[in-house]
N, C-alpha and C positions, 0 to 999 in steps of 0.2 A: 248211534247204537251199533255196537260191533256184532258180527255174525254170531259170536259166542253167547250174546245175551238175547238173541232172537228166539222166539218159541219154536219148538218142533212143529211140524205140520199138524200132527194129531192133537196138539194142544190149542190150536186156533179154534175159536168159537165158530160153529157152522154158519151162524148168521153173518159172519164177516167173510165168508167164502162164497164162490159161485156154486150154483146148483146146476149140474150138467145133465139133469134128467131129461131136459128137452132133447138131448142127443141119445143118451142111454142112462137108464136108472141103475144098471148093474153090468158088470163085466160080461156076464153070460150073454146078454143081448148083443154086446159088441162082438163076442166070439161067434155068435150065430150068423151075424151079417158077414163077418170075415170069411167063415167057411162057405157061405153062400156065394160070395164073389169069387173066392178061390176056385170054386167049381164051375163058375161061369166063364172064366178066362178062355178055355178052349173054344167056346162058341164064336169068338171073333173070327176064327179060322173058317167057319162055315160061310162067311160073307166075302172072303178073299176072291177077287176076280169076278164078283157078281154085282158090284155096286151100279154098273151101267146096264144091268140086265133088264130092269123095269122100274117104274115108279114105286110099285109095291115093295120090291126088294130093297130099294134105296131107303124108303121110309122105315121099313122094318129094322134095317141095320142102324139107322140113326136113332130110332127109338131105343134099341138095345144099348147102344153106346151111351145115350143120355141117362137112361135108367141106371146103368152101371156106374157112371160118374157121380150120380146123385148119392148113391149108397156109399161110394168111395169117399166122397167129400165128408160125409157124416163120420165114417170110420177115422179118417185122417184128422179131422178137427178134434174129435174126442181124444185120440192118442196124443196129439200135440199139446192140448190143454192140460192133460194129466201130467205130462213130463215137466211142464213149467211150474207146477205146484211144488215139486221137490225134485230137483235134477239129480239127486242122489238115489232116487227110488228106482231100483233095477227092474222091478216089475213093469213100471210104466215106460221105462226106456225100451224094454222088450216089446211092448205093444207098438211103440213108434217104429222100431226096427222092422217088425213083422209087416206093418202097414207099408213101409217104404219098399220092402221087397215085393210085396203084392203089387204095389203101384208100378214098380219098374217092369215086372213081368206083364202086367196088363198093357202098359205103354208099348212094349215090344210087340205084343200080340196084335195091337190095334194100329201099329205104325204104317201099315199098308193103306189105310183109309184115305189119308190126305193126298198122297201121290196118285192113288187110283181115281179119286174124284177129279183131280186136275187132268187126268188122261182121258176122261170121257169126252167124246166129240162135242164141239161147241153147239152144234145144231141140236143134238140129242139133249144136252144139258139145258138148253133154252126151253125145250119142250117140257122137260122135267120141272123146271122152275115155274112154268105156267100152270102146272097141274095143281088143283086145289088141295090134293093130299099132301103136298110139300109145304103148305102154307107156314107151318110152325118153323120149319128149318130153312125157309127161303133166304132170310137175311144171313144166317150162319153160312149157307152155301155160297152166297154172293161174296161174303168176306173171304172165304177160301179161294174163290175163283179170281179175286183181285190179284192174287200172287202168280197167276199163270204166266205173265210175261217175265217173271223173275224166277221161274222154276225150270230146272235143267232136265236133261235126259235122265233116265233111271240110273245109268252107269255113272254119270257125272254127280248126281245127287248122292249116290252111294260113296263116291270118293270124298265128297265134302263131308259127309257124315263120319267117315273114318278118320277125318282130321280133327275131330272134336277134342279128344284128349290132348293131342299135340298142341292145338290152338290155345288150350287153357293153360299151357305151361308157363307163359310169361306172367299171367295173373297169379298163378300158384306160387311162382318164385317171389313175386312182390309180397304176397301175404306172408310167406314163411319168413322173409327178411324183416318185414315190418312188424309182424305180430310175435315172432319167436326169437329172432337172432339179434335184433337191435337192443342193446342194453344202455340205459341212460344214467345209471349210477344213483347215488344218494344225494339228497339236497335238503337244506334246512328250511322249514316254513317260517311264517312270521312270528311264531312262538318259540323258535329255536329248536323245534323237534326235527330230527332227521327222518325223512321219509324217502321211499323209493320213487324216483322220477319215472313215470310211464306215460302211455298215451292218455290214460284216464286221470292221473294226478296232475298232468300238465295243464289240463283244463281247469282244475281246481286252483292250481297255483297262479294262473292268469287272472283270477278274481281276488287274489290276495290284496289286502289293504297296503302291504309294503311294496313299494316300487322296487326296492333292492331285490326282494324275492322274485318278483315278476321278471326283472331283467336277468337275474341269474338263471332262472328256469328256462327262459327263452334261449339264452346262449348255450346252455348245457344240452338242451333238447336238440337244437338244430346242429350242434357239433357232430352228432351221430349221422345225420343226413349228409353233411358235408363230407364225412369220411367214406360214405358209400355212394356219392353222387354219380359216379360212372356206371355202377351197377344199376342204380335206379333209373338213370336215363336210358339204359339199354332195355330194361323191362318195360318202361313206359313207351319207348319208341316201338318196341315189338308189338305191344298191344295196339298202338295206332296203325301200324302196318297190317296187322291182322284184320282190323276193321275195313281198311281200304281194299285189301285183297278180296274179302267176301263181297263187298259192294260191287267191285268190278266183275267178279265171277258171276254175280246174279244180274249184271247189266243195269245197275242203278247209276244215275248221273253222278252221285257222290255218296260217301259214307254217311253224311248227314241225312240225305234223302232216304237212304236205306233204313236208317233208324226211325225216321218219322213215318215211314210208309204204313206200318201196321195200324197206327191210330188214325190214318188218313189225315195227317196234319201237314199243311203246306210248309215249305221251307220259309215262306214269308212270315209265318208266325214266330219262328225262331229269330229271324232277322229283325222283325219289329220289336221284339223284346229287348234285344241288344241296343237297337237304335233309341228306343224310348228311355232306357236307363242311362245311356250315354248322354242324352239330351238333358237329363235332370241331375247330372253329377254335381253341378254347383251347389245344389241343396244338400247333398251328402257331404261335400267339403265344408259347408257352413256348420253342419252338425258336428263334425270333428273339431272345428274351431270352438264351438260352444262347449264341447266336452273338455277341450284343453283348458279353457279359461275357468270353467267351474271346478276342475280338479286342481287348479292352481299350479299348472305345469308350464315350464318355459317352452317345451316342445312336446309333441305327441308321437309316440311310437306304437307299433302294433300291439305290443304287450300292455298298453294302457287302455285298450278299447273294449275290454271285457268286464273290468271291475265296475260295479255300479257307481254312478256319479254320486248318488245319495245312498247313505247307509244308515242303519239304525232303525229302519221302519219295521216294526214288529207286527205281524198279522198272524192270528191263530184261528184255524178252522177245524172243528171236529168234522168227521165224515158227513154227519147230518147237516151241519152248518154249510159245508161246501156244496152239498146237493141243493140246499135252500137258495144259496146265492146264485148258483148256476141256473136253476129253474126261474128265478126272478129275472135274470138277464135274458133268458130265452123266451120270455112271455110273448114277444112279437111273433113267434113262430106258431102260436095258436094253442088251443086246448088239447087237441089230439096229440100233437108232438110232445108237449110238456107232460100230459097225463101219462102217456106210454113211458117216457123217459123217467118220470118220477117213480112209477111202479118198478121199473127195472133197477134203478140205482138204489132205491130204498129196499128193494127186494134182493134178489140174488143173481143179478147179471154180473156183478163185479166181485173179483177176488181182491179184497181191499188193501190189506197191510202186508208188510214183509214177514216172512218166516224163514227159518233156516233152510237153505238149499233152494229157495224160490228164485226163479229167473229175475234178473234185475230189469229196471225200466218199466215201460208200460206199453200196452197194445190193445187194439180192438180186434176181435176175431168173429166175424159174422159168417153164417152159413145159411143155406136155403131152408133147412128143417129145424135148426136149433135157434136158441136165443142168441142175440148178438153180444157175446161175452166181452168183458173188459178186464184186463189184468192191470192192477195198480200196485205200487209200493208206496201207498199214501202216507205222508208225514204231515202232521197237523200244523207244524210250525213253518212249513215251506209254502209260500204263496204260489209258487210256480206249479205245485202239485194240484192246486185248484184249476189252473189253466190247463194242465195236462188232462185232468178228468173231463173238463169241458171239451177238449180236443177229441179224446177217445169216444166220448158220448156222441160227438158229431159223426164219427165213423159208424158207430153202432146204429144210430138212427137212420143213416144212409142205407145200411144193410137191411134194417127193419122195413123201411118203405119199399126198397127194391124187391125184397123177397116176397112181399105181399102184393106187389103190383105186376110182377113179370113172371112168365114161365121160367123154369129152371135154366134153359139155355141162355137166357138174356138177363138174369138178375144180377150177375156179378160185375160190378162197375170196374172200369179200367183205372190204372194208376194215374192217368192224366187228370181225371176228375176226382180221385179219391181224397186228395188233400183239400179240396174246396170245402166240402161239408164240415170237416174238422176245424179248419182255420176260420171258417165263417163263425163257428161257435166261440172261438177265442176272441174274434172281433167284437161280438155282442157282449161277451163277458167283460172285456177291457173297457168298452164304452160305458157299461153299467157301473163298474167299479170307479171309473174316473168321475162319473156324474154323482156318485155317492161317497166320494172321498171325504174323510173327516176334516182335512185341512189342505192348504196349498202344498205342504211337503209330501203328503200322501199322494195327491194328484200328480205332482211332479215325478214321484217315484214310478207311478203307473205309466206315465207318458214315456219316461226313459225306458221302461220295460218294453213298450210297444215299438219305440224307435229302434231299439237294438234288435228286436224281432224282425222288423222290416229290413233293416240293414243286413242281417245275417241271411234271411231267406230270399229276399228279392235282389239286393245289390250284390252281395257276395256270390250267390249262386249264378247270377248273370255273368259276373266276371269269370267264373269257372266255365260257364257255357261258351263264352267267347274264346277262352283259351283252348277248349276242345275243338272248336270250329277252326281256329287258325292253325293249330298243329296238324289237324287232319288235312287241311288244305295244303300245308307244306309237303306232307307225305305224298299227296295226290299230284303235286307239281314236281315231284322228284327231288325236293330240297332235303338235305341231310337233317336228321334229328339227332343232335349231339347235346352234351351237357351245356355247351355255350349257346347253341341256337334255341334250345328250349328255355333256358334261363332268360335269354334276351327277350323272348316273347312275353314271358311272365312278368319281367321287370317293366316292360312297356305298359302292361295292364295295371300293375300296382301303382305306377306313377299316375295313370289316368284316373283310376277309381278312387284313390286316396287323396289326390290333390297335391298342389305345390307346397303347402305348408306342413305336410305330413312327413315325418322322417322315415324313409324306407331303409331299414337295416339290410345289409347285403344278405344276411342269413334268410330273410323272408323270401328271397328268390327261390329258395329250396322248398318252399311250401308245395310247389307244384309236384314234387316227387313223393309226397306223403299222402295224397288224397285218394282213398280207395275207389271212390266213384269214377275216377278217370279210367279205370279198367272196365267200366261199363258205360262207354261213351254216350253222350247226348241224352243223358237221363236227368241231370241236375236242373235243366231248364224247367222241368215240370214243377219243381218246388216254387220257382219264381212265378210261373203262370198261375199256379194254384192259389198262391197268396193274393195275387192281383185280382183274380176272379172273385175270391172270397171277400176282399175289401169292397170291390164294386157292388157285389150282390148284397153285402151287409148294409151298405148305405142305401141301396135301392129298397130293401125291405123295411128298414127303419124309417125312411122318409115316404114310403109308398102306402098303398092300401091293400085291399083284399086281392086285387088282381096280381100285384107284385108278390104277395105271399104265396098264392096258389101256383104262380109260375115257378117259384123256388121249390115248393113241395113237389111239384111235377118233375123237377130236375132230380130230386132225391128218389122219386119213384121210378126213374127211367132206367136204372140198371145200365146195361149196355145195349138197349134196344135201338139206340141211334149212335152215330159216331160222336166222340167226345165234344167236338166243336159244335155240333148240332144240339146236343143236350144243353150246353151252356148258353147257346144262342136262344133256346127256348126259355131259359130261366131269365134272360134279359141282359146277357153280357156277350159281346162279340170279341172273341180272342184273336180273330184275324185282324182286328184293329189295334193300334197301340194305345187306345184310350183307357182300357182298364189298368194298364201299367202306369200311365200318366196320372190317373185318378189316385192310385196308391202312393205315388211319389209326391203328388200335391198334398196328400194328407201328411206324409212324412215332413214336408217343408212347413206346413201349418203347425204341427206338433213341436217341431224344433224351435220355432219362434216363441211358442207358448212356454216351452221349457226354459228358454233363455230369460223370459220375463218372470217366471215363478221362482227361480233360485239365483 
């Protein structure tokens, strides 16, 4: 469906849209809260220099800051959701812009609080933490105080803060080149239609049934990266050196440790992930060989790895049918979970279908006071949209449980655990659909779908994680980061992860220069650990009893009341051990063997 044939926002049936009245039922209410917060910003100044004055003053300041943030979250969530409905609506863009300006001014006004807390004498702070009045904020303060060894003097901190815009320069340069300046030209699809080759259409062309189209798209796409490889190596190298500089300035042992420190994740978790995946690479290589044989190819290239092995499987779900099958798959999570989710999805948590100007993709947006809203662009003929809805529902139920079980300062879970609840739902849905497949072909299609998901999320992201680790170690050791040295590292990883029977085209070495996540280093490993935890927990709940279910629901209710590893350990999975990763890769190997037998 083209954008021209999509309905205008005002033409969409209200029952197919979200009801944002749990946040604000009218703009006037939003405006009143906005004016209230705008008037409260100067009050931050009344606490400057006084946080160590007494327990009463400290608690009063933290109460004020928390109450301010709670209203601000509501304002920001509403403004953001309204802009996604129709990105061409200037009134809603103005709301978002006004909120962002208010948020920036409030952040500046409150910026003294963290360094001032860290400056309080340790003995006095210990006495504060022991006082019952501080109970609500004790964990929050302890998390701030963990950074004391890595916090510099006021003058040094000010100098580091002043470098922010300059430090962002290499990332901005990459984004401008990658998103605006690179032009890939026109290319013919498998029906002979000329289309513009871009980042988005490249992905579509790689699932083309025509190998000639896939090969042409691959070569034409990477030609542009080859033409700019020196610039791209310079921007990536600059980003890596920036990470190393800040880690050294704050006296971390390495840039990797600096990145893991906020979540209190040991470096061993990162290393265990790489080691476990490395140990299971023969299973991944076996999958590629199965794919090659089933596709009838003499050899397998990277551009052959995205097209479905099986095609022609037609599945159609209306919204209500999708909700029904998701709820059936999630029955092991119990009556409360399924009842709340049913009411939300059949009611108006979700903005269901595309309309003109609506943001693309899908997301869940939970907040402390509002419903955990879901934005979809649901298409009835696309099976992956059913999985996407299950995924976003997992995020929303995570938000629902956390907001009802934790006080505001501790309800909002971290990114490290965020993908667990969503991917867990996909696991249960995939298992349910496989067990209810109409025939072997449909089961094989679903197995292939899960295999490609594990490969993309666990194996590929771990390869990326190892690349980040190795290139940062090179910079820390004083080794040069050049086109040749960066490509050499990436080529070694490609050879190892794809195996000896896989054809690595030289252009694929350039992939390392086009990944935006590399400018936010040591982030992608969380996708891999999240999937591994979800698979392990899914099997635990499906094969366990009430105790296993309650442990998982307790994890959902935990918010950020414990560190991420402790929350997962309470649910029954220890991410400091390589076992969850091995469990996921063992499932990958089992499903590969079954796929080989089915088709």
